[in-house]
N, C-alpha and C positions, 0 to 999 in steps of 0.2 A: 652475368652482366658483362657486356662488351662495350668498349669505349673507342670510337674512331678519333683520329687526330687531324683529319682534313676531310674535304668534301668527297674525294674519291673513296676514302675508306668508309665514309658514312654510307655510301651506296653499296660497296662491297660487303661491309659488315652486316648490313641489313639483310642481304641475300643469305649470308652465312647464318644469320640468326634463325631464319626459317629452317635451314638444314639441321642446325643443332637442335632446334626444338623438336623436329620430327625424329631425329636419330636417338635422342635421349629422353623423349617424352617429357619435356620440361618447358616452363615459361622462360623466355630470354628477354632481358631488359637491354635496350640500346641507350646508353647514357651519353647525352650531349651536353657539353659545357657551353658557356656563352660564346667564347671565342670561335669555336668550331661552328656553332649554329649561325653566327653572324659573318662568317668568312666565305670567300669564294676561291675555288681552285679547279684545275682541270679535272674533268671526269670523263671516262670512256664509257659511253652508254652502250646498251645492248638490247636484244629483244626481250620483251616481257614474258616471263614464264609463269603461267597460272596452273599449278597442279590441281588435280582433283582428288581430294581426300574424303572418302565416304564416312559418314557419321555412324558410329557403332554404339549401341546402348550398353552402358556399363555402370550400373547403380553403385556397385562397390567402390568404383573409382571416382565418380563425380558427385555423389551425395555424401557430403562430409559430416554426417552425424557421428557422434563419439565412437561408436563401434567400428565404423568404416575408417575413420581417421586413425584409430589406433593400428589398424592393419596396414594402412598406407605409410605409416612412419618408417618402418624398416626399408620400404621400397625407396623412399626419398633419400635415406642415408646411403643406400647402395648406389643410387643414381649419382649422388655427390661424389662418391669415390671414383666412379667412371668418368665424371666430368673433370676431376683432378688429373686423371691419367690422360685425358684428351688435351688438357691444358699444357701438359709437358711437351707435346710435339704437335702443335696445331698451327695453321697459317696465321692465327691472330697474334701469336707471340713469336718474337724473333730476336736473335742475338746479332748485333752488328759490332764485330771486333775491330778495334783500333788500337790506340795506345793502351797498355795494360797497367799503367800507374794508377789510373782512376777508372772505376767501373760504375756506371750510373744505371739504376733501374728506374724506369719512368713510363709514362703513357699519356694518352690524350694530348691536349695542346702543350703540355709540359715537354713532351718529346720534341716538338718543333722548336721550342726555345733552346733546349739542350743542344740540338743539332746546329742551330744558328750560332750558338756561343762557342761550342767546342769542335764542330765539324767531325773529322775522323781522328782527332787527337786523343779521344777517350773511347772506351768500349761502352756500348749501350745495350741493355736488355729492354726492349720495347714490349710492354705488356698491353695487348689489345683486349685480352680477357682478364678482368680484374676480380671476378668471383665465379667459381672458386679459383684461387691462385695456385700455380704450380709449386711444387716443392723441390724436386730434383733439378729442374731447369734453373731455379734460382741458386741452389747450392753449387751446381757445376759452373755457373757464371761467376759466382763469388770466388771460386777456387782459381780462376784465371786472372784475377786482377789483384793489385796490391791493396787498394783501399776502396771500400764499397759505399756508395751513396744512394739515397732514394730522393728523387725530385718529383713531388706530387703536391697538388694544390689542396688546401684545406686539411681535413683530418688525416692523420698518419695511418691510413688503412694498410697500404703496402708495407710501410716501415714496420708496423706492429707484427705483420705476418713474417717478415724477414727476421725480426728479433726472436719470434717464437720458434724459428728454425735453429736458433742457437748461433746466429751469425752476428758479427760486429758490424754495425752500419751507422752512418751519419745521415740524419734527415732533418727533423724539426728543430734540432738544436742548432742548425745552421740556417734553415729557411723558415719563413713565417707560417703560422697556422691559419692566418686570416688573409682575405682578399686574393685577387688574381696575381699570378706571376707575370714576369716579362723577361725579355732577353737581358736587359740591363740589371734587373734584380738578381738574376741567376749569376751573371758575370761578376757582379759586385760581391755576392756571397762567396764565390770561389776565388776571390782575390784577383780577378782578371780586369783588364781595362774595359771600361764601358764605351759604347759608341758615342762619338761627338754629337752634342746636341746644342741647340740654340734657343734662347729665351728672350723675349722682348723686355726691354727695361721699363716700358710703360706699364702702369697699373691698369690691368684689364678688368672691367666690372664683371661680376658673375652673371651668367645667363641661365637661371634656373628654368626648368620646364614650366610652361604655363598653358592654360586652356586657350584654344584658338580664338581669334577675334570672332565674335558672334556665337560662341559656344552656348547652347541653351542651358547648360548647367550653371553658368556664371550667376545668373539672376537668382536662382534658387539658393545657392550657397551664400550669396550676399544677404538674402532674407534670413537664412538660418543664423548667420553671424550677428545680424542686426538684432535678432531676438534672443541672443545669448544662449543658443541651444547647445547642448552636448550632442555631438553628431558621431554616431558609430558607423563608419563607412565600409565600403566593400571594394572589390577589384574591378578596375576599369579606368578609362581616361578621367572619369569624375573623381578619382582618388586625388587628382591635383587640387581638389578643394581643400586639401591640407596645407597647400603652399601659400605663403604670404602673397598679396595682402589679405586674401580671404581667410586662410588659417582656420577653417571651420571644422574639418574632420579631425577627430581626436583618437580614433582607433581604426586600423584596417588590419585584418588578420589573414583571412583566406576567403575564397569564393563562397558566398552565402552566409558568412559568419555574422554579418551585421544584424540580421533579424533575430537570430538566436541570442546575440549579445544584448540587444535592447530589451528583449523579453526577460532575460535573467537579471539584467541591470535594474529594471523596474520592479521585478518581483522582490528583489532584495531591498531596494531603497524605498519602494512604495511612493507615497505622495511627494516625497522630497525630490524625486526626479521625473515623475510621470508627466508633468506639465512643461518640461523643458528638454526632454531627451528624445531623439529620433534616430531611426536607422535610415541610411540612404543606400540604395542598391540599384544598379542599372537594369534595364529590361532584359538584356541578354544574360547577365549574371543571375537575375531572378529566375529565368527559365532554366538555367543550368543547375542551380542548387539553392534557390531561395524559397521554393514552395513549401518544403518540409518545415522550415523555420516559421513561415507564415501560418501554416496549419497549427503549429504549436502555440502561437500567440492566440489564434482563434479558439482552440480547444481548451487551453489553460487560462484564457481570459486575463492576460496582463493588460493593463491600461497603457498600451504602447501605440506610437504613431510610426508608421513605416512609409517612407517616401520612395517610390519607384521612379527613377529618372529615365523616361522613355524617349530616346533619341532615334528610334526607328531603325536601328542598325547595331552591329557590334563594332563600336568605334575604335577601341584601342588597338586591336589586332589586325585592322585592315579592311573594315567595312564588309564583314561577312554578314549574311542574312541570319536571322534567328526565328524561332517559332512564332514570334509576334508580328512578323513583317508580311507574311503571306507568300513568301518565296523560300525555296530551299537553297542550299549552299551553291548550287549551280545556276541559280537565278530562275529556275522553273517555278511556275505556280504551285503552291503547297497549302496545306491547312494553316489557317491563321488563328491564333489564340487571342481571344478578347480579354485583355487584362482586367477590365472592370468587371466583366461577367465572371471571370475566374475568381477574383477576390471575393465577390459576393457569394459565389458558390462554396467558397471555403469558410464562410461564416461571418464575413465582415459586412455589417449593415452600413457603416460609414465609409464610403468610397468617393473621393473627390478628384476632379481633374483640373489642373491649372496650366496656364501658359507661362513658362518661366521668363518670357520677355515682358510680362505684365507684373511689375513689382508690387503694385497695390493689391492685385488679386492674390498673389503668392502670400503676402503678409497677412491678409484677411483670413484666408483659408487655413494657413498654418496656425494662427492664433486660435481659431475656432476648434480645430482638431486637437490641439494640445490641451485646450480647456475642457473638452468633452470627456466624460467619465466612461469611456468605452474604447476598445481597440479600433484603430482607423488606418486607412490607406490613402495617401495622397499620390496621385500619378502626375508627375511633372512632364508634360508632353510637348515636345517641339523637335523636329528632325535635326540631325547633326548638320551644322553649317557647311560641312565639306561635301555633303552628298550632291552629286551632279544634278539631280533633278530639282534641288532647292533653289528657288528664285530669290535673289537678294534685292533689298532696296538700295537705292543710290547711297553712296557714302555720305556721312554727315560732314558738316564743317563747323568751325568755331567763329563766332562773331567776337573778334578780339576787343572790340569796344565794350562789349558786355561782360566778358570774362574777367573775374576778379582774382583769378589764381588761387582759389580756395582749395583746389585739389579734391573736391568731393567726387569727381568723376574718376579719380585714380583709385578709389577704394575697391573697385571691382577687378582691378588688375588686368584690364584689356590691353593686349599688345599694340592695338591701333592707336592708343592714346598716350601722349607723352607731354612733357612740359618744355617749353622753349621761351626764353626771355620772360619767365614768370607767368606765362599764359599756357593754357592747354592747347594742344594741337592734335590734328587727326591725320593719320597716315591713310590716305584714300586708296592705297593699294591693298590695305588690309580690311578696312571698315566694310561691313556688310549692311549697315543701316539698321541694326537691330533695335536701336533707340533705348537700350537699357541705361546707357550713360546719361542720356538726356533727362531721364526721370530723376536723376540725382542732383542735377544742376539747380541751385537755388536762384539763379539769375537768368535762366532760359537762354544761355549763350549758344546752345547747339541749334544749328539751322539745317533745313532739309529733312525735318522730322516727319514721320508718318503717323497719322492719327491711330489710336489703339483700335478703332473700329475697322480700319483699312488693313490691319496686319493680317 
């Protein structure tokens, strides 16, 4: 496993990863932390090199039945020894000698923090290859400094290795085991002055992430909350259905887990939960890892309702296409999977499609499917409001003479709606005219509405 500390190393280490993989016949993991992945720095580009490696049939190596696996184990152990030897003197690991009073072993983004805090006043062993770790290199470095420290985020992986070598080292007894590090955190831990910072005296309100104005998921989650459903969620921008004021989602674990979770939940709890528990999963996430869970529900016949929120794109990660859109990742025409036909082919007789902008329809279909004594799928279909080809309605406005300030429209958490002088107000730079809010108003204070039939 190798860990770059900036953008330039991310490119350089990736190239080295292929070389290491071929030289030692091993998989190589490129570990990226959040700070490096979200940062920008200068990179020297070069020509792309695409080597040609012919495939060679080798059943003993690639078919890991028990007899073959047993024979491969000594090969793996020998390979690890060779990788440790490589780690002792490779371009991924380097010593930067400075002051010898303190020696710091570090890597990844923590290396950048250490250099910003200490400069050349301390000696640094930068580890770009963190598995397997070198032995002699670490011992030789420790012998050159008076006091040895390890600066690494989260678990003490490097620190435990150093201690296993019989060296005295300070690490997690000085630095936290949770959360990200920063320059100031490290400076404070080592008793150094922190950089001057400024804070406003005013109390600034929190700005939690919310679904976009006009997000098609909003109407669905409002309906789920209204019906007091237990919602087992999944990974995507719709995970924001857990955030107030909707607060609908009660569990999100990993991609595809929602369907397996609702299946197990209902199998264990039976009638107590079947008529009020649903799984919610996005169209892209469903194609990634939801189908196996859906097959399990159909095959083992739990009385479960699964909601697929189909916004015709992969929203959270930047509007990439997925197998249900009819286009590949490059935007070229591709095979398009029909969600309704797929669900029916997997054994579901009850498959319904709703428009999440139509609250009455969502409420009616949800109640019917929860009441049915059979597994069912509800497809909540409406394109993401941020897609360029989606044509929006004109923004709504508030008739302030009609508005009574009841805040019913605030229950959906739309960022285009706020309260001013006791009355609701619309930000027409955000509003897309979806009309979901107008369906909640008991006094018809919203104007500029579009009839359901015209949507």
